[in-house]
N, C-alpha and C positions, 0 to 999 in steps of 0.2 A: 505492500501499500506506500504511496508517492504522498508525504508530509504536505502537513495544508500549507499555502502558501504566506507569509507573513504578512500579515496586517500593513497597508501601505503608511509611511510616518505622515501625522496631521501637519500639514504645513502652518508655520506663524504669521503672524498676522503684523503688517505692518504701518505703519501708517501715511496717509496720503500726504502730509502737512496741510491739510485744510480739515480744521474740527469738523465743521459742518459736515462738505462728505464723508470724512470717517461716522458721522452720525447715522448719515444716510445706509452707509454700508457696513451697519454695526460692530463696528472697531477698527475697519481700515482694509486694505487689499491680502492677501495670500502672497508671502513673499516668492522669490524666485522663480515669476509664472512673466508673462508676457499681455502688458494691457494696451486698448487703443483708445486713445480721444482723438474724438473727431468733431466737427464743426468749418462753417463757414467762417473764414478772415475774419479778426477781429470781437471772436465772442471770447478770446480769454483761452485758448490753449496752450501759451506761452507762459502765461502767468502761473494758473495750474502746475505745471511741468515745472515750472523753476522753486515750487512752493517744496513739491515733491525733492527734489533736490537734494535744497537746503536743510528739509529735515533729515535725512540721511545725513546731512555735513555738522548738522548739531548734533546727533549723538555720533561723529567720529569716523562715520562710514565714508570711502573714498568713493568718488560720485562723477559721472561723465556726463556732457550735455554735448553729443554729435550734432551738428546743422550743415544741413544743404542749404539752408534757404536765408539763415540769417548769418551776420558775424559775432565776434566778437563785442566788438563796440556796441550796436544796436543791442545784444543781451545786457551789455552795462548797463546803457541809460534804462532800460527797464526797471532792472533788478536799483538800479538808484532811486528813479519815482516813486517807488515801491519800500524806500530807505531799509533796503538790503545791501550786502557788499559778496561779492561772487566769488571770494576768495577760497573759499573750501569749495570750490566747483569748476572742476578742469573740464573745459570748452574747446570742443575738439571741430575745426575747421575743416572741410573738407576742401572749401576754394580760399584758402589763408592767402593774403596778398603778397605776403612776405617773400613765398614757396616760388616767386619768378624769380628767386636767384638758385633755388635747389636744384639741379640737374633730374636727382633722384626723383624730386616730386614732381615734373615738370606736368606732367597730365592735369593735377590738380589747379593750374593756372587757369584752364577752360571750363566753360560751365559746364554744368552737372549733366547736360541733356547732352554736351559733346566727349563725355568720360564715356569711357567702357563700363558698363557697367560691372564687373567681374573685376576690373582695376579698384574701385570706388569701393566693393565689395571689403577687397581685401586690404586696404586704405584701417576701413573702420575695425576690421577685426583685430588685426595687426597690434592698434592703437590698446583696443580693449584687453587684447593678452597681455600688451605689455602694462595698462595700468593696475587690471585688477579688481575695478571697482564692483560696487556692492547694486548700485542703482546708474541706471542709464535711461536720457533719456534722447531718441533717435527724432529728428524734427529736418525735414518732413517727408513721409512718404512719397507725397504726388511728385517729388525730383523722381526718388526711386522707381515709380511708375513709369514715368517718363523713360527713363533707360531702358527698361525691362523690354518696352515697345510689345509685347504681349501678354497676357493674362496669365499663360502659364508660365511664362518665363520670371513671372513677377511672383506667382503665388508660390513658384521655385525658391525663389529667392530669401521670400518672407521666413518660408518656410525653415530654410536654411539657418536666416539669423534665429529666429525661438529657440532650435536645436544648439546653435554655437551659444547663445547665452544661460541657457538651462544648466551645460554641463559646466557652466560658471559661475552657478551661484548668484544668478544676477536677476534682480527686477530689473524688465523692463518697462520703458511705456513711450510708444508710437504715437505721434500725431499725424494729424489727416487732416489736409484742408478742403475735403471733398471737392477738388477741384474736378474728379469723374464725374462723367453725366448720368452715370448710375450708383447704385445704391454698392459698396464692394463688401457682398455680404461673404466671398470669400474670406475675407481681409477678416470679418466675423465672427466664422467658422475656424479660423486659427489663433483667434485671442483670445484668453482667458475670462478675461471681461472688457466692455467696450461702453464708454461714457459718452454721453452726447451734447458736444454745448450750442446754444439756440441765443442769435439778438436776431430780435422781434419789434419793429416798425412800425407804433399805432398812430392812429391819425392825430392827434396831439398827444405832447409830454413827449417826457424821456424814452428812449428806447427801451423794451423790455429784455433780461436777462433770465435763461431758465436751460437747468439742466436736465437730464433724465436718465436713467443706469439703465442700458440698453440689455445688456448681459453679465454675470458673474457669475462662473460657476462655482457651485457648492457654496455661495456667502448668499445666506437671506438676508436681504436688501427692499428699503422702501422704494417701492415701485411708482411711476408718477415723475409729473413735473417738478421742479422745485425750483422757485426762482430765485437769483442770485445776483448778486452788485459787484462792478470790481471797485476798489476805494485802494486808498494811499496804503500797500499794507496789505498787499491779495486779494484775494476774491473772499466777498462775505456771500457764505451757502446757506438759504434760509429751508433746511427739513422740512417738507409736508406734514402740516400739522395731522397725529392719528391719533383723537382723541382716545382708544379703547387702549392708547398707551401712558396714561395720565390719569391715576386716579389719585384720592385725599381723601383721610375720613376723617366726614366732620359733621358737625349735631344741625340739622336742619329748622333752625328755631327762626323767629321772625325776625327781620332787620326791621326797626324802627325809622321812620320819614321823618322826624321830629314835627309830624303834625296830628294830633290824636285822633283828628276826625275823619284825615286821609285815611289813617291805621286801621278805622271804624271800618269805613264803607271798604276798604280789601278783604273784610273779616280775621282783623288781627296784623294783618299788615303783609309783607311780601317775603315768603322764604328763602333763606340761603342758599346756593345750588339751582334757583329759579333765573329766568329773563323774563323782562318786562314789555313789552311793545308801548311807546307813548308817543299815539299818531292824532293828528291834527292838522290845522291849517295855521300858516306862518306867523310867527306873532301872540298864537296862542295862549303860551304859557306851558310849551313842553321843557325845552332847556328847564325853565325858573321849576319847573317840579324835580328833574334830574338833582337840581342841584342842590336843591333842600336836602335829597340825600344823601349825595356826598356833603355838605357841611353835620349833619346828623352825623357819619359816621367818622369823620373827624373830631368832632365834638365828643364820642366814645372812647378816642386814641385811634382809631381804625386805619387805613391808610385806602384811598380810593384814586382811581386815573382816569381822569376824561381826556377824551380822543373828541377834538374839533375838528370836522371837517368844510365850514362852513364861515364859523367865524371867529374872531381873534380874542385873543387872551384880556385885552382892553376893555371889548364890547362885555362879555362877559362876567369881568368884575365890576363894571361899569353896572350893570342888569341887575347884579347880586347888591351893591350897595341901595339902590332902589327900593328892593324888598325887605333891606333889613335884612341880608342874609351877608355873617364873615367870611368870603369866601375869599379877600385878601390876606386875612390871619392866617386862615389853614395852608393856601397854599405857599406862605412865608416859613411858618413851622414846618413844613414837608411835608405831611402827613395826607396833601390832595396832588398829586400829579397832574399838569394838565399839558397837552401837547397838542399843539398844529400839525394838522395831517394835511401836505396838501397830492391827492389823489393823481394831478399828471406826473408827481415825480418818483414814487412808491409804489410798490407792486403789491398787490393784496398778500402775498407772504411774506414781506419784510412787516407789513403792520402785522401780522400773525405772531408776527418775533418776535414785536415790540410789546404786543399785550404779555406776553408771557413772560417776556422779562417783568414785568410789572408784578403780578402774577406770584411768580416762583422766586423774585429775588426781593421786593420791596411788598411783598407780600399783600397786596393790593385784595381789600374784601368788595369792592364796590367797582364795576366800568361801567363806563359811559362811552357808548358811542354817538355821534352829533355831527352830521343823523347817516341815515340809510341812504339818506338820497347823494351826498358826495360821496359816500362807500363804492356805488352801485358807478362813479364814473371809473372808478377804479378797477373795473372790473366789466368792462361795454357787453358782454354774454353773459344774460343774465341766468342762464342756467347754469354754469361755474358760479357764480355769485351764491347763490341759492344751496349748492354745496360746501363751499368753503365756510359761509355764516352759518350751516347747521353743523361743523365740525367744529368751527369756532365756539357757537354756543354750545356741545356738549361737550368740549374740552373746561371750560368756565365752568358748566355746572359741576362737574365731575371736581374740579379744584372748591366746591365750595363757595363761589363769588354770586352776588345779582349782579346781574348784567343790565342795566337799560336803554333800550333802544330806541331813539328819536327818528320818528319817520313822517316828513312835513307831506302834507296830502296838495294836490293844487288847486288852488282855488279859496276864498275866505268864509264867504256862506251859500247858505244854497247847499244845493248836491256837489260833493268833490270826491277827485278822481284821486285814485291811489295807486305810485306811480311804480311800486311792485308789494304783492300779496307775500305775506312774510309768518302772517297773522298764524299760518300753522305751524310755527316753529316756534312761538311765545307760547310758552307757559301761561301768563297772565297779558291783558290788552285790556290798556285803560285810551279812552278815546276822550278826548277833549273838543269842544265845539264854540264857536259863535254863535249867539241867537240873537234876532232883536228884539226887544220889548218895551214898549213905553217910550220911544223914541231913542231907546238908549243900545250899546252892540254890547252884549254882554256874553258872559262864558260858564258853558257847561261843564261837568267832566262827570262822569259813569263807567263801572268796571265791566265791560262788556265781556270778559271771558277771568277765567281764576282758575286753573285744573288742582292747583294742591289742596284747595278748599272750598268752602261754601263764602258768598262775599253778600252784599248788599246788591240788589238788583235795580235800585232806585238810581235819578240823575239827578246831581244835585247842582247849584248854581257856585262857583267859587270866582273870588277874585286876586289880582296883586297888590296887597297892602305894604306899607312901611313894616310891617312885622311879619313878612310871608305869605303864605297859601294860605287865604280864609276860606273857609267852605261853609255852606247853609242847609240849611235841613231840604228834603227830596222835593221838587218843583213838580208837586202833584196838582198845580194848577193849568199844568201848559201840558199840550200834547204836541209832537212832532218835530222836537228840540231835533235829533238825531237825521231828521230830514234834511233839516234847514228849513223847513218852514211853516214853523211853530204858530200854536193859537194856543191864545189863552183861553183857560174856560173856567177858571177859579170866579166865586161869587166875590170877594173881596178889594179895596184896593190895590191896586199894584204899586209893590215896592220894591226896591233892589236891594241886594244884597248888604251892601256897605249903606244903604240907608236903615235896613234895618239895625243895622249893627250899632251904629250911632243912636236910634234911639233909643 
């Protein structure tokens, strides 16, 4: 009986040099394998490849950048602008200008497309054998493809490189700028893993970048597209949020609003781990209602995060002062984080990352998104907006955070148009309405949905006073308020809430 084969040794994992990409890959790459980074020019392949090599250099490894398309000077400029030094990186140029005086390297003074493939490959292999690096980047395969002149010869050369590096116990990253007219699926099959980088031009605003792990043998990775940006210091990758990966034990008690009548209307209040949609016309008081929750949290010593898509901090502070809410003091104390969001410059993935940082690092217990209308601008396709919001709300709910979503309807009085129906994702829906009565424009508030418990079904009038939000008794003398065409059916004199409060 023949002996059973020895089990293959589990390959060690090494970092890609990028924390976000390591997170997507569940810890990094398998060592001593060949990987492919592919994308059009300008997508960030070179920067990501340099991060891979610099990580190796920090660990004391010998690393090598083989370039057929960029010079050492160009790579040095890229590195310097990111605040990096290439002192620990060996850069091997196959077209170095100084070799014009070296008769033994005469072939390399020509353009790569004019050099015999075998000579080019031999130069690379000889240099690798001399240095014995642990990490190698090969930039780029488009030049090798041109030299090969046929798909069969090209595939053989890539396979030869793979086997050579495998014997050298070396981890290799190949860069491909997708200059071929068709997807190179042969290269995908040869590579141990494939990462695609994309740059998308939208109709207005900054370009969006995203990456996707197409293939990674033997590694469980987080699929789908992941937004990233190129900043000083490298690529900031924002792994796609998966709510199921994040759980926290918390008590689902009520979150006081600071207004006893409002809590009564809500059947005791809004519970932690739930979300509420504040919906109504512009200026009706949605943001003021959200701010009252933020202030109440800060007065309890809790942290809150307010993300504003539509108005600046000065406007919000002025509004809070008008209704007697000490927002400025809470901001100065660091209990409230206010951040203005520009949807034309920020991708949804980056926004989700900012929210996570507030929840996980600053322990925010209340998150306000004001408003969803601005958030929609960051995600023009409504289908993906709903999916993104569903994942974000699920994550916040599992963290025990109360989330307040502000949504402005189109119009002020009469029938209003809702630009986005997200009510089915909301645990509670508070509807704010203008209505006209007695020659005055008034405001009404009602809770039309609350999954987590009982609530009042009445419609109450409210107004914004110098002491915050004031609620009155149920508007039993009116009908048709929510439709925008109310009728007064009471039998007594009509008084406003403010008048009755002062009486």
